[in-house]
mmCIF file of the C-alpha atoms, coordinates in Angstrom:
data_MODEL
# 
_entry.id   MODEL 
# 
loop_
_atom_site.group_PDB 
_atom_site.id 
_atom_site.type_symbol 
_atom_site.label_atom_id 
_atom_site.label_alt_id 
_atom_site.label_comp_id 
_atom_site.label_asym_id 
_atom_site.label_entity_id 
_atom_site.label_seq_id 
_atom_site.pdbx_PDB_ins_code 
_atom_site.Cartn_x 
_atom_site.Cartn_y 
_atom_site.Cartn_z 
_atom_site.occupancy 
_atom_site.B_iso_or_equiv 
_atom_site.pdbx_formal_charge 
_atom_site.auth_seq_id 
_atom_site.auth_comp_id 
_atom_site.auth_asym_id 
_atom_site.auth_atom_id 
_atom_site.pdbx_PDB_model_num 
ATOM 1  C CA . MET A 1 1  ? -0.064  -0.032 0.027   1.00 0.00 ? 1  MET A CA 1 
ATOM 2  C CA . TYR A 1 2  ? 0.927   3.590  -0.402  1.00 0.00 ? 2  TYR A CA 1 
ATOM 3  C CA . LEU A 1 3  ? 0.293   6.156  2.274   1.00 0.00 ? 3  LEU A CA 1 
ATOM 4  C CA . LYS A 1 4  ? 0.561   9.873  2.564   1.00 0.00 ? 4  LYS A CA 1 
ATOM 5  C CA . VAL A 1 5  ? -0.654  12.143 5.416   1.00 0.00 ? 5  VAL A CA 1 
ATOM 6  C CA . HIS A 1 6  ? -1.710  15.660 4.393   1.00 0.00 ? 6  HIS A CA 1 
ATOM 7  C CA . ARG A 1 7  ? -1.753  18.275 7.120   1.00 0.00 ? 7  ARG A CA 1 
ATOM 8  C CA . THR A 1 8  ? -3.993  21.396 6.802   1.00 0.00 ? 8  THR A CA 1 
ATOM 9  C CA . PRO A 1 9  ? -2.944  24.820 8.194   1.00 0.00 ? 9  PRO A CA 1 
ATOM 10 C CA . ALA A 1 10 ? -5.602  24.201 10.941  1.00 0.00 ? 10 ALA A CA 1 
ATOM 11 C CA . GLY A 1 11 ? -3.685  21.111 12.021  1.00 0.00 ? 11 GLY A CA 1 
ATOM 12 C CA . ASP A 1 12 ? -6.225  18.587 10.717  1.00 0.00 ? 12 ASP A CA 1 
ATOM 13 C CA . GLU A 1 13 ? -4.985  15.469 8.877   1.00 0.00 ? 13 GLU A CA 1 
ATOM 14 C CA . VAL A 1 14 ? -6.193  13.788 5.645   1.00 0.00 ? 14 VAL A CA 1 
ATOM 15 C CA . VAL A 1 15 ? -4.819  10.253 5.282   1.00 0.00 ? 15 VAL A CA 1 
ATOM 16 C CA . ALA A 1 16 ? -4.692  8.950  1.686   1.00 0.00 ? 16 ALA A CA 1 
ATOM 17 C CA . VAL A 1 17 ? -4.021  5.218  1.148   1.00 0.00 ? 17 VAL A CA 1 
ATOM 18 C CA . CYS A 1 18 ? -4.164  3.077  -1.985  1.00 0.00 ? 18 CYS A CA 1 
ATOM 19 C CA . ASP A 1 19 ? -3.259  -0.434 -3.017  1.00 0.00 ? 19 ASP A CA 1 
ATOM 20 C CA . ARG A 1 20 ? 0.252   -0.616 -4.671  1.00 0.00 ? 20 ARG A CA 1 
ATOM 21 C CA . GLU A 1 21 ? -1.018  -1.631 -8.080  1.00 0.00 ? 21 GLU A CA 1 
ATOM 22 C CA . LEU A 1 22 ? -3.355  1.349  -8.311  1.00 0.00 ? 22 LEU A CA 1 
ATOM 23 C CA . LEU A 1 23 ? -0.710  4.009  -7.888  1.00 0.00 ? 23 LEU A CA 1 
ATOM 24 C CA . ASP A 1 24 ? -0.435  6.241  -11.084 1.00 0.00 ? 24 ASP A CA 1 
ATOM 25 C CA . THR A 1 25 ? -3.435  4.628  -12.707 1.00 0.00 ? 25 THR A CA 1 
ATOM 26 C CA . CYS A 1 26 ? -6.734  6.039  -13.808 1.00 0.00 ? 26 CYS A CA 1 
ATOM 27 C CA . ILE A 1 27 ? -10.106 4.417  -13.070 1.00 0.00 ? 27 ILE A CA 1 
ATOM 28 C CA . GLN A 1 28 ? -13.253 5.171  -14.857 1.00 0.00 ? 28 GLN A CA 1 
ATOM 29 C CA . GLN A 1 29 ? -16.951 4.679  -14.420 1.00 0.00 ? 29 GLN A CA 1 
ATOM 30 C CA . GLY A 1 30 ? -19.162 6.426  -16.957 1.00 0.00 ? 30 GLY A CA 1 
ATOM 31 C CA . ASP A 1 31 ? -18.109 10.072 -17.202 1.00 0.00 ? 31 ASP A CA 1 
ATOM 32 C CA . LEU A 1 32 ? -16.190 9.829  -13.910 1.00 0.00 ? 32 LEU A CA 1 
ATOM 33 C CA . GLU A 1 33 ? -12.415 9.474  -14.193 1.00 0.00 ? 33 GLU A CA 1 
ATOM 34 C CA . ILE A 1 34 ? -10.147 9.461  -11.172 1.00 0.00 ? 34 ILE A CA 1 
ATOM 35 C CA . HIS A 1 35 ? -6.311  9.596  -11.304 1.00 0.00 ? 35 HIS A CA 1 
ATOM 36 C CA . ILE A 1 36 ? -4.801  7.761  -8.452  1.00 0.00 ? 36 ILE A CA 1 
ATOM 37 C CA . SER A 1 37 ? -1.532  9.821  -8.288  1.00 0.00 ? 37 SER A CA 1 
ATOM 38 C CA . GLY A 1 38 ? 1.584   9.538  -6.191  1.00 0.00 ? 38 GLY A CA 1 
ATOM 39 C CA . ASP A 1 39 ? 1.267   13.242 -5.358  1.00 0.00 ? 39 ASP A CA 1 
ATOM 40 C CA . PHE A 1 40 ? -1.815  12.531 -3.344  1.00 0.00 ? 40 PHE A CA 1 
ATOM 41 C CA . TYR A 1 41 ? -1.263  8.938  -2.250  1.00 0.00 ? 41 TYR A CA 1 
ATOM 42 C CA . GLY A 1 42 ? 2.456   9.032  -1.706  1.00 0.00 ? 42 GLY A CA 1 
ATOM 43 C CA . ARG A 1 43 ? 5.399   7.354  -3.494  1.00 0.00 ? 43 ARG A CA 1 
ATOM 44 C CA . SER A 1 44 ? 6.771   5.309  -0.531  1.00 0.00 ? 44 SER A CA 1 
ATOM 45 C CA . PRO A 1 45 ? 5.342   1.866  0.279   1.00 0.00 ? 45 PRO A CA 1 
ATOM 46 C CA . ALA A 1 46 ? 3.784   1.491  3.702   1.00 0.00 ? 46 ALA A CA 1 
ATOM 47 C CA . SER A 1 47 ? 3.230   -1.626 5.745   1.00 0.00 ? 47 SER A CA 1 
ATOM 48 C CA . PRO A 1 48 ? -0.161  -2.619 6.983   1.00 0.00 ? 48 PRO A CA 1 
ATOM 49 C CA . GLU A 1 49 ? 0.961   -1.620 10.488  1.00 0.00 ? 49 GLU A CA 1 
ATOM 50 C CA . GLU A 1 50 ? 1.981   1.861  9.304   1.00 0.00 ? 50 GLU A CA 1 
ATOM 51 C CA . VAL A 1 51 ? -1.367  2.190  7.636   1.00 0.00 ? 51 VAL A CA 1 
ATOM 52 C CA . ARG A 1 52 ? -3.332  1.114  10.642  1.00 0.00 ? 52 ARG A CA 1 
ATOM 53 C CA . ALA A 1 53 ? -1.426  3.633  12.861  1.00 0.00 ? 53 ALA A CA 1 
ATOM 54 C CA . ALA A 1 54 ? -2.265  6.515  10.442  1.00 0.00 ? 54 ALA A CA 1 
ATOM 55 C CA . LEU A 1 55 ? -5.959  5.453  10.124  1.00 0.00 ? 55 LEU A CA 1 
ATOM 56 C CA . ARG A 1 56 ? -6.415  5.249  13.842  1.00 0.00 ? 56 ARG A CA 1 
ATOM 57 C CA . SER A 1 57 ? -5.726  8.893  14.411  1.00 0.00 ? 57 SER A CA 1 
ATOM 58 C CA . ALA A 1 58 ? -6.978  10.468 11.138  1.00 0.00 ? 58 ALA A CA 1 
ATOM 59 C CA . GLY A 1 59 ? -9.962  12.801 11.055  1.00 0.00 ? 59 GLY A CA 1 
ATOM 60 C CA . ASN A 1 60 ? -10.347 12.302 7.276   1.00 0.00 ? 60 ASN A CA 1 
ATOM 61 C CA . CYS A 1 61 ? -9.388  9.269  5.179   1.00 0.00 ? 61 CYS A CA 1 
ATOM 62 C CA . ASN A 1 62 ? -9.449  8.706  1.473   1.00 0.00 ? 62 ASN A CA 1 
ATOM 63 C CA . LEU A 1 63 ? -8.967  4.948  0.551   1.00 0.00 ? 63 LEU A CA 1 
ATOM 64 C CA . PHE A 1 64 ? -8.780  3.081  -2.731  1.00 0.00 ? 64 PHE A CA 1 
ATOM 65 C CA . GLY A 1 65 ? -8.212  -0.596 -3.373  1.00 0.00 ? 65 GLY A CA 1 
ATOM 66 C CA . GLU A 1 66 ? -9.288  -4.105 -2.157  1.00 0.00 ? 66 GLU A CA 1 
ATOM 67 C CA . ARG A 1 67 ? -6.620  -4.429 0.531   1.00 0.00 ? 67 ARG A CA 1 
ATOM 68 C CA . THR A 1 68 ? -6.892  -0.927 1.727   1.00 0.00 ? 68 THR A CA 1 
ATOM 69 C CA . VAL A 1 69 ? -10.719 -0.887 2.153   1.00 0.00 ? 69 VAL A CA 1 
ATOM 70 C CA . ALA A 1 70 ? -10.479 -4.403 3.660   1.00 0.00 ? 70 ALA A CA 1 
ATOM 71 C CA . LEU A 1 71 ? -8.093  -3.124 6.314   1.00 0.00 ? 71 LEU A CA 1 
ATOM 72 C CA . ALA A 1 72 ? -10.488 -0.322 7.219   1.00 0.00 ? 72 ALA A CA 1 
ATOM 73 C CA . ILE A 1 73 ? -13.350 -2.855 7.537   1.00 0.00 ? 73 ILE A CA 1 
ATOM 74 C CA . GLU A 1 74 ? -11.067 -5.117 9.700   1.00 0.00 ? 74 GLU A CA 1 
ATOM 75 C CA . MET A 1 75 ? -10.346 -2.189 11.913  1.00 0.00 ? 75 MET A CA 1 
ATOM 76 C CA . GLY A 1 76 ? -14.028 -1.421 12.259  1.00 0.00 ? 76 GLY A CA 1 
ATOM 77 C CA . LEU A 1 77 ? -13.736 2.099  10.680  1.00 0.00 ? 77 LEU A CA 1 
ATOM 78 C CA . ILE A 1 78 ? -16.398 1.127  8.060   1.00 0.00 ? 78 ILE A CA 1 
ATOM 79 C CA . ASP A 1 79 ? -18.706 -1.795 7.792   1.00 0.00 ? 79 ASP A CA 1 
ATOM 80 C CA . ALA A 1 80 ? -18.682 -4.244 4.897   1.00 0.00 ? 80 ALA A CA 1 
ATOM 81 C CA . THR A 1 81 ? -21.170 -2.041 2.926   1.00 0.00 ? 81 THR A CA 1 
ATOM 82 C CA . GLY A 1 82 ? -19.567 1.270  3.784   1.00 0.00 ? 82 GLY A CA 1 
ATOM 83 C CA . PHE A 1 83 ? -17.777 1.769  0.471   1.00 0.00 ? 83 PHE A CA 1 
ATOM 84 C CA . ILE A 1 84 ? -18.514 2.159  -3.218  1.00 0.00 ? 84 ILE A CA 1 
ATOM 85 C CA . ARG A 1 85 ? -16.931 0.752  -6.310  1.00 0.00 ? 85 ARG A CA 1 
ATOM 86 C CA . ILE A 1 86 ? -15.695 3.044  -9.060  1.00 0.00 ? 86 ILE A CA 1 
ATOM 87 C CA . GLY A 1 87 ? -15.403 0.692  -11.911 1.00 0.00 ? 87 GLY A CA 1 
ATOM 88 C CA . SER A 1 88 ? -14.272 -2.396 -10.079 1.00 0.00 ? 88 SER A CA 1 
ATOM 89 C CA . VAL A 1 89 ? -12.144 -0.601 -7.544  1.00 0.00 ? 89 VAL A CA 1 
ATOM 90 C CA . PRO A 1 90 ? -13.382 -0.182 -3.941  1.00 0.00 ? 90 PRO A CA 1 
ATOM 91 C CA . HIS A 1 91 ? -13.313 3.335  -2.604  1.00 0.00 ? 91 HIS A CA 1 
ATOM 92 C CA . ALA A 1 92 ? -14.150 4.718  0.877   1.00 0.00 ? 92 ALA A CA 1 
ATOM 93 C CA . GLN A 1 93 ? -13.948 8.036  2.577   1.00 0.00 ? 93 GLN A CA 1 
ATOM 94 C CA . ILE A 1 94 ? -14.033 8.389  6.368   1.00 0.00 ? 94 ILE A CA 1 
ATOM 95 C CA . ILE A 1 95 ? -14.747 11.697 8.018   1.00 0.00 ? 95 ILE A CA 1 
ATOM 96 C CA . ARG A 1 96 ? -14.750 11.955 11.764  1.00 0.00 ? 96 ARG A CA 1 
ATOM 97 C CA . LEU A 1 97 ? -16.395 14.940 13.350  1.00 0.00 ? 97 LEU A CA 1 
# 
């Protein structure tokens, strides 16, 4: 998986995680096209443990991929129906208030 933590000027964090094979690809569904870029998801591989640690403390998460979304489900951050598919790729967003 690839992981990048974005920090806002207000101190909030957005954690972006995607499966390795999705980095620098485009996925499409109808008119929707999403580029899963290293600029947003990072370019350094992360272990499942590193991803878990980042997701535990994140206020906002953006997740793409089978393994990434499965990890969020395993952690109880979303339930098994708490994601969508864009094309065939699972995608979830988590926002904690």
